[in-house]
KENU-57476 format. One record per atom (N, C-alpha, C): residue in three letters; atom name; x, z, y. Coordinates in nm, 2 decimals, always signed. Last residue first. Layout:
- residu|atome|u|w|v
- ALA|CA|X|Z|Y;
...
This chain:
- residu|atome|u|w|v
- ASP|N|+7.71|+16.67|+20.00;
- ASP|CA|+7.66|+16.77|+20.07;
- ASP|C|+7.51|+16.77|+19.96;
- ASN|N|+8.08|+16.67|+19.89;
- ASN|CA|+7.94|+16.63|+19.95;
- ASN|C|+7.88|+16.71|+19.95;
- GLY|N|+8.34|+16.73|+19.86;
- GLY|CA|+8.33|+16.69|+20.01;
- GLY|C|+8.19|+16.57|+19.96;
- TYR|N|+8.38|+16.97|+19.64;
- TYR|CA|+8.41|+16.78|+19.61;
- TYR|C|+8.45|+16.68|+19.75;
- ARG|N|+8.28|+17.19|+19.78;
- ARG|CA|+8.46|+17.13|+19.75;
- ARG|C|+8.51|+17.03|+19.73;
- LYS|N|+8.05|+17.10|+19.80;
- LYS|CA|+8.12|+17.10|+19.91;
- LYS|C|+8.27|+17.09|+19.92;
- LYS|N|+7.99|+17.08|+19.53;
- LYS|CA|+7.95|+17.02|+19.60;
- LYS|C|+8.04|+17.03|+19.72;
- GLU|N|+8.03|+17.41|+19.48;
- GLU|CA|+8.13|+17.33|+19.39;
- GLU|C|+8.11|+17.15|+19.47;
- THR|N|+7.83|+17.48|+19.64;
- THR|CA|+7.95|+17.52|+19.71;
- THR|C|+8.07|+17.43|+19.61;
- THR|N|+7.63|+17.39|+19.48;
- THR|CA|+7.64|+17.35|+19.62;
- THR|C|+7.76|+17.38|+19.66;
- THR|N|+7.70|+17.35|+19.12;
- THR|CA|+7.60|+17.41|+19.26;
- THR|C|+7.69|+17.36|+19.40;
- PHE|N|+7.52|+17.11|+18.96;
- PHE|CA|+7.61|+17.14|+18.98;
- PHE|C|+7.58|+17.26|+19.18;
- LYS|N|+7.19|+17.05|+18.91;
- LYS|CA|+7.27|+17.18|+18.80;
- LYS|C|+7.42|+17.19|+18.90;
- SER|N|+7.16|+16.83|+19.00;
- SER|CA|+7.13|+16.96|+19.09;
- SER|C|+7.14|+17.06|+19.04;
- ILE|N|+7.30|+16.64|+18.85;
- ILE|CA|+7.32|+16.67|+18.97;
- ILE|C|+7.26|+16.81|+19.02;
- LEU|N|+7.16|+16.63|+18.66;
- LEU|CA|+7.24|+16.67|+18.61;
- LEU|C|+7.35|+16.71|+18.74;
- SER|N|+6.87|+16.54|+18.76;
- SER|CA|+6.91|+16.64|+18.74;
- SER|C|+7.05|+16.73|+18.69;
- ARG|N|+6.99|+16.28|+18.83;
- ARG|CA|+6.95|+16.39|+18.95;
- ARG|C|+6.95|+16.48|+18.92;
- LEU|N|+6.99|+16.17|+18.56;
- LEU|CA|+7.18|+16.21|+18.65;
- LEU|C|+7.10|+16.32|+18.78;
- SER|N|+6.77|+16.23|+18.48;
- SER|CA|+6.84|+16.27|+18.41;
- SER|C|+6.99|+16.28|+18.50;
- THR|N|+6.65|+16.00|+18.66;
- THR|CA|+6.60|+16.15|+18.63;
- THR|C|+6.71|+16.25|+18.61;
- GLU|N|+6.80|+15.79|+18.57;
- GLU|CA|+6.84|+15.82|+18.71;
- GLU|C|+6.72|+15.97|+18.71;
- ALA|N|+6.73|+15.76|+18.30;
- ALA|CA|+6.88|+15.75|+18.34;
- ALA|C|+6.87|+15.86|+18.47;
- GLU|N|+6.39|+15.71|+18.36;
- GLU|CA|+6.47|+15.85|+18.27;
- GLU|C|+6.63|+15.85|+18.31;
- LYS|N|+6.49|+15.38|+18.50;
- LYS|CA|+6.38|+15.56|+18.58;
- LYS|C|+6.47|+15.69|+18.53;
- TYR|N|+6.55|+15.25|+18.36;
- TYR|CA|+6.64|+15.32|+18.45;
- TYR|C|+6.59|+15.43|+18.52;
- ARG|N|+6.36|+15.26|+18.17;
- ARG|CA|+6.47|+15.35|+18.13;
- ARG|C|+6.57|+15.38|+18.23;
- SER|N|+6.14|+15.19|+18.36;
- SER|CA|+6.13|+15.27|+18.31;
- SER|C|+6.26|+15.34|+18.26;
- ILE|N|+6.32|+14.88|+18.40;
- ILE|CA|+6.27|+14.97|+18.53;
- ILE|C|+6.24|+15.12|+18.48;
- ASP|N|+6.27|+14.76|+18.16;
- ASP|CA|+6.42|+14.79|+18.18;
- ASP|C|+6.38|+14.91|+18.32;
- LYS|N|+5.97|+14.72|+18.08;
- LYS|CA|+6.04|+14.82|+18.01;
- LYS|C|+6.16|+14.89|+18.05;
- GLU|N|+5.92|+14.55|+18.34;
- GLU|CA|+5.91|+14.72|+18.30;
- GLU|C|+5.99|+14.77|+18.20;
- PRO|N|+6.20|+14.37|+18.39;
- PRO|CA|+6.11|+14.38|+18.30;
- PRO|C|+6.04|+14.53|+18.35;
- LEU|N|+6.32|+14.33|+18.76;
- LEU|CA|+6.34|+14.37|+18.59;
- LEU|C|+6.23|+14.34|+18.57;
- ASN|N|+6.38|+14.25|+19.01;
- ASN|CA|+6.34|+14.18|+18.94;
- ASN|C|+6.37|+14.17|+18.81;
- GLY|N|+6.41|+14.43|+19.21;
- GLY|CA|+6.24|+14.49|+19.18;
- GLY|C|+6.23|+14.30|+19.11;
- TYR|N|+6.64|+14.60|+19.37;
- TYR|CA|+6.62|+14.45|+19.39;
- TYR|C|+6.45|+14.40|+19.29;
- GLY|N|+6.60|+14.84|+19.31;
- GLY|CA|+6.59|+14.79|+19.44;
- GLY|C|+6.60|+14.64|+19.39;
- THR|N|+6.75|+14.88|+19.05;
- THR|CA|+6.61|+14.86|+19.06;
- THR|C|+6.54|+14.83|+19.20;
- THR|N|+7.00|+14.85|+19.13;
- THR|CA|+6.96|+14.71|+19.06;
- THR|C|+6.85|+14.72|+19.04;
- ALA|N|+7.06|+15.00|+19.31;
- ALA|CA|+7.10|+14.91|+19.39;
- ALA|C|+7.04|+14.79|+19.24;
- GLU|N|+6.99|+15.27|+19.13;
- GLU|CA|+6.90|+15.25|+19.31;
- GLU|C|+6.95|+15.10|+19.35;
- ILE|N|+7.21|+15.25|+18.98;
- ILE|CA|+7.08|+15.26|+18.90;
- ILE|C|+6.99|+15.24|+19.05;
- GLU|N|+7.45|+15.30|+19.12;
- GLU|CA|+7.40|+15.14|+19.07;
- GLU|C|+7.31|+15.14|+19.03;
- SER|N|+7.42|+15.54|+19.22;
- SER|CA|+7.41|+15.43|+19.32;
- SER|C|+7.43|+15.32|+19.23;
- LEU|N|+7.46|+15.62|+18.92;
- LEU|CA|+7.30|+15.65|+19.06;
- LEU|C|+7.28|+15.59|+19.18;
- GLY|N|+7.69|+15.59|+18.91;
- GLY|CA|+7.59|+15.58|+18.84;
- GLY|C|+7.45|+15.56|+18.91;
- LEU|N|+7.81|+15.73|+19.11;
- LEU|CA|+7.85|+15.59|+19.12;
- LEU|C|+7.71|+15.56|+19.06;
- LEU|N|+7.76|+16.01|+19.07;
- LEU|CA|+7.73|+15.95|+19.20;
- LEU|C|+7.70|+15.78|+19.20;
- VAL|N|+7.89|+16.01|+18.83;
- VAL|CA|+7.76|+16.04|+18.82;
- VAL|C|+7.68|+15.93|+18.96;
- ALA|N|+8.17|+15.97|+18.94;
- ALA|CA|+8.11|+15.89|+18.80;
- ALA|C|+7.98|+15.91|+18.83;
- GLN|N|+8.18|+16.21|+19.06;
- GLN|CA|+8.22|+16.08|+19.11;
- GLN|C|+8.09|+15.99|+19.07;
- TYR|N|+8.17|+16.38|+18.85;
- TYR|CA|+8.11|+16.40|+18.99;
- TYR|C|+8.10|+16.31|+19.06;
- GLU|N|+8.45|+16.31|+18.73;
- GLU|CA|+8.33|+16.30|+18.66;
- GLU|C|+8.19|+16.30|+18.77;
- GLU|N|+8.61|+16.39|+18.90;
- GLU|CA|+8.57|+16.25|+18.88;
- GLU|C|+8.50|+16.22|+18.80;
- VAL|N|+8.61|+16.64|+18.92;
- VAL|CA|+8.61|+16.52|+19.08;
- VAL|C|+8.55|+16.44|+18.99;
- THR|N|+8.39|+16.78|+18.66;
- THR|CA|+8.59|+16.71|+18.72;
- THR|C|+8.51|+16.66|+18.85;
- MET|N|+8.23|+17.04|+18.63;
- MET|CA|+8.25|+16.86|+18.61;
- MET|C|+8.38|+16.86|+18.65;
- LEU|N|+7.99|+17.26|+18.45;
- LEU|CA|+8.11|+17.22|+18.54;
- LEU|C|+8.13|+17.08|+18.47;
- VAL|N|+7.68|+17.36|+18.56;
- VAL|CA|+7.71|+17.24|+18.51;
- VAL|C|+7.89|+17.24|+18.56;
- LYS|N|+7.47|+17.61|+18.51;
- LYS|CA|+7.53|+17.54|+18.61;
- LYS|C|+7.62|+17.43|+18.54;
- ARG|N|+7.09|+17.61|+18.39;
- ARG|CA|+7.22|+17.63|+18.37;
- ARG|C|+7.31|+17.56|+18.47;
- THR|N|+6.80|+17.68|+18.38;
- THR|CA|+6.90|+17.63|+18.48;
- THR|C|+7.05|+17.67|+18.42;
- LYS|N|+6.57|+17.74|+18.13;
- LYS|CA|+6.69|+17.80|+18.23;
- LYS|C|+6.77|+17.72|+18.28;
- PRO|N|+6.29|+17.61|+18.09;
- PRO|CA|+6.39|+17.65|+18.08;
- PRO|C|+6.49|+17.69|+18.19;
- ILE|N|+5.96|+17.76|+18.15;
- ILE|CA|+6.02|+17.69|+18.22;
- ILE|C|+6.18|+17.68|+18.15;
- GLY|N|+5.82|+17.97|+17.98;
- GLY|CA|+5.75|+17.78|+18.03;
- GLY|C|+5.85|+17.70|+18.08;
- THR|N|+5.83|+18.18|+17.92;
- THR|CA|+5.86|+18.11|+18.08;
- THR|C|+5.78|+18.04|+18.08;
- LYS|N|+5.82|+18.16|+17.64;
- LYS|CA|+5.73|+18.27|+17.67;
- LYS|C|+5.71|+18.24|+17.88;
- LYS|N|+5.95|+17.93|+17.54;
- LYS|CA|+5.79|+17.96|+17.57;
- LYS|C|+5.75|+18.10|+17.61;
- ILE|N|+6.21|+17.98|+17.65;
- ILE|CA|+6.11|+17.87|+17.69;
- ILE|C|+5.97|+17.88|+17.68;
- LYS|N|+6.28|+18.19|+17.46;
- LYS|CA|+6.29|+18.21|+17.61;
- LYS|C|+6.18|+18.12|+17.73;
- ASN|N|+6.26|+18.04|+17.19;
- ASN|CA|+6.17|+18.20|+17.27;
- ASN|C|+6.14|+18.25|+17.42;
- MET|N|+6.48|+17.91|+17.30;
- MET|CA|+6.32|+17.88|+17.24;
- MET|C|+6.21|+17.97|+17.28;
- ASP|N|+6.67|+18.11|+17.22;
- ASP|CA|+6.68|+18.01|+17.33;
- ASP|C|+6.52|+17.96|+17.35;
- LYS|N|+6.63|+18.21|+16.96;
- LYS|CA|+6.62|+18.32|+17.09;
- LYS|C|+6.56|+18.24|+17.21;
- LYS|N|+6.68|+17.94|+16.81;
- LYS|CA|+6.61|+18.02|+16.85;
- LYS|C|+6.56|+18.14|+16.94;
- LYS|N|+6.98|+17.95|+16.87;
- LYS|CA|+6.88|+17.80|+16.93;
- LYS|C|+6.76|+17.92|+16.93;
- LYS|N|+7.06|+18.18|+16.79;
- LYS|CA|+7.06|+18.21|+16.92;
- LYS|C|+6.99|+18.08|+16.97;
- LEU|N|+6.99|+18.12|+16.55;
- LEU|CA|+6.93|+18.25|+16.56;
- LEU|C|+6.93|+18.23|+16.72;
- GLU|N|+7.19|+17.90|+16.51;
- GLU|CA|+7.04|+17.91|+16.48;
- GLU|C|+6.97|+17.98|+16.57;
- GLU|N|+7.41|+18.06|+16.55;
- GLU|CA|+7.40|+17.93|+16.61;
- GLU|C|+7.29|+17.94|+16.64;
- ILE|N|+7.42|+18.24|+16.26;
- ILE|CA|+7.44|+18.31|+16.44;
- ILE|C|+7.39|+18.18|+16.51;
- VAL|N|+7.44|+18.03|+16.08;
- VAL|CA|+7.32|+18.09|+16.10;
- VAL|C|+7.31|+18.19|+16.25;
- MET|N|+7.65|+17.95|+16.15;
- MET|CA|+7.58|+17.83|+16.14;
- MET|C|+7.48|+17.95|+16.16;
- GLU|N|+7.87|+18.15|+16.08;
- GLU|CA|+7.86|+18.10|+16.24;
- GLU|C|+7.72|+18.03|+16.26;
- LEU|N|+7.79|+18.21|+15.82;
- LEU|CA|+7.78|+18.33|+15.95;
- LEU|C|+7.71|+18.27|+16.03;
- ARG|N|+7.95|+17.99|+15.67;
- ARG|CA|+7.81|+18.02|+15.71;
- ARG|C|+7.71|+18.12|+15.79;
- ASN|N|+8.21|+18.07|+15.78;
- ASN|CA|+8.15|+17.91|+15.87;
- ASN|C|+7.98|+17.91|+15.80;
- TYR|N|+8.25|+18.26|+15.65;
- TYR|CA|+8.26|+18.29|+15.83;
- TYR|C|+8.22|+18.19|+15.88;
- GLU|N|+8.25|+18.18|+15.40;
- GLU|CA|+8.09|+18.31|+15.46;
- GLU|C|+8.13|+18.25|+15.61;
- GLU|N|+8.43|+18.03|+15.38;
- GLU|CA|+8.31|+17.96|+15.35;
- GLU|C|+8.21|+18.05|+15.41;
- LYS|N|+8.67|+18.22|+15.42;
- LYS|CA|+8.63|+18.10|+15.56;
- LYS|C|+8.49|+18.09|+15.53;
- GLY|N|+8.64|+18.40|+15.21;
- GLY|CA|+8.63|+18.40|+15.32;
- GLY|C|+8.58|+18.35|+15.43;
- ALA|N|+8.69|+18.12|+15.04;
- ALA|CA|+8.54|+18.24|+15.02;
- ALA|C|+8.49|+18.33|+15.16;
- ASP|N|+8.98|+18.13|+15.05;
- ASP|CA|+8.86|+18.02|+15.09;
- ASP|C|+8.73|+18.04|+15.11;
- TYR|N|+9.12|+18.38|+15.22;
- TYR|CA|+9.05|+18.30|+15.15;
- TYR|C|+9.00|+18.22|+15.17;
- ASP|N|+9.19|+18.49|+15.48;
- ASP|CA|+9.26|+18.47|+15.37;
- ASP|C|+9.27|+18.36|+15.28;
- LEU|N|+8.99|+18.62|+15.68;
- LEU|CA|+8.97|+18.45|+15.63;
- LEU|C|+9.12|+18.42|+15.58;
- VAL|N|+8.74|+18.89|+15.60;
- VAL|CA|+8.92|+18.87|+15.57;
- VAL|C|+8.96|+18.68|+15.55;
- ILE|N|+8.49|+18.98|+15.84;
- ILE|CA|+8.49|+18.93|+15.72;
- ILE|C|+8.73|+18.87|+15.77;
- CYS|N|+8.42|+19.06|+16.11;
- CYS|CA|+8.49|+19.17|+15.97;
- CYS|C|+8.54|+19.10|+15.87;
- ASP|N|+8.30|+18.90|+16.21;
- ASP|CA|+8.41|+18.93|+16.30;
- ASP|C|+8.48|+19.03|+16.18;
- ARG|N|+8.06|+18.86|+16.01;
- ARG|CA|+8.09|+18.76|+16.07;
- ARG|C|+8.29|+18.79|+16.07;
- CYS|N|+7.92|+19.14|+16.11;
- CYS|CA|+7.98|+19.08|+16.01;
- CYS|C|+8.07|+18.97|+15.98;
- PHE|N|+7.91|+19.10|+16.42;
- PHE|CA|+8.01|+19.21|+16.34;
- PHE|C|+8.03|+19.16|+16.24;
- GLU|N|+7.75|+18.89|+16.39;
- GLU|CA|+7.83|+18.83|+16.46;
- GLU|C|+7.94|+18.97|+16.42;
- LEU|N|+7.51|+19.04|+16.23;
- LEU|CA|+7.62|+18.92|+16.19;
- LEU|C|+7.68|+18.88|+16.30;
- ARG|N|+7.44|+19.15|+16.50;
- ARG|CA|+7.44|+19.28|+16.30;
- ARG|C|+7.51|+19.11|+16.25;
- ARG|N|+7.34|+19.03|+16.70;
- ARG|CA|+7.49|+19.09|+16.67;
- ARG|C|+7.55|+19.18|+16.57;
- ILE|N|+7.18|+18.89|+16.56;
- ILE|CA|+7.27|+18.83|+16.64;
- ILE|C|+7.41|+18.91|+16.65;
- GLN|N|+6.96|+19.12|+16.55;
- GLN|CA|+7.01|+19.04|+16.44;
- GLN|C|+7.10|+18.96|+16.49;
- GLN|N|+6.92|+19.21|+16.81;
- GLN|CA|+6.99|+19.27|+16.68;
- GLN|C|+7.05|+19.19|+16.55;
- GLU|N|+6.78|+18.95|+16.89;
- GLU|CA|+6.94|+18.99|+16.93;
- GLU|C|+6.96|+19.09|+16.91;
- LEU|N|+6.59|+18.93|+16.76;
- LEU|CA|+6.65|+18.84|+16.76;
- LEU|C|+6.80|+18.85|+16.78;
- THR|N|+6.49|+19.28|+16.61;
- THR|CA|+6.51|+19.16|+16.73;
- THR|C|+6.60|+19.05|+16.68;
- GLU|N|+6.45|+19.38|+16.29;
- GLU|CA|+6.51|+19.37|+16.40;
- GLU|C|+6.48|+19.27|+16.50;
- ASN|N|+6.30|+19.59|+16.07;
- ASN|CA|+6.28|+19.46|+16.15;
- ASN|C|+6.30|+19.47|+16.29;
- MET|N|+6.32|+19.57|+15.69;
- MET|CA|+6.40|+19.56|+15.83;
- MET|C|+6.35|+19.45|+15.94;
């Protein structure tokens, strides 16, 4: 069979949904198919990244407390690195964390930022 990844995923999802879960063998097969489907979805996502070269930006759902915690973490990093008395390895580690947190904030949509009182 010469199926695309999307077709394989759909076929396996259909098969998975037809399994009777009353027996252990059915549950095991369901779990096995679930893992295979997840692997195919990951492979499909990787193929998209290879084609475009840029991973798709996804929105992030956060609570108010989580958003505020990320902002607090950023301010702590800025304060710590601002003094300039850290070893080079620590500075690079802080910069990586800062980049990661800024990336997370950038995925948080503008309307959500306004709803939480930040721009």
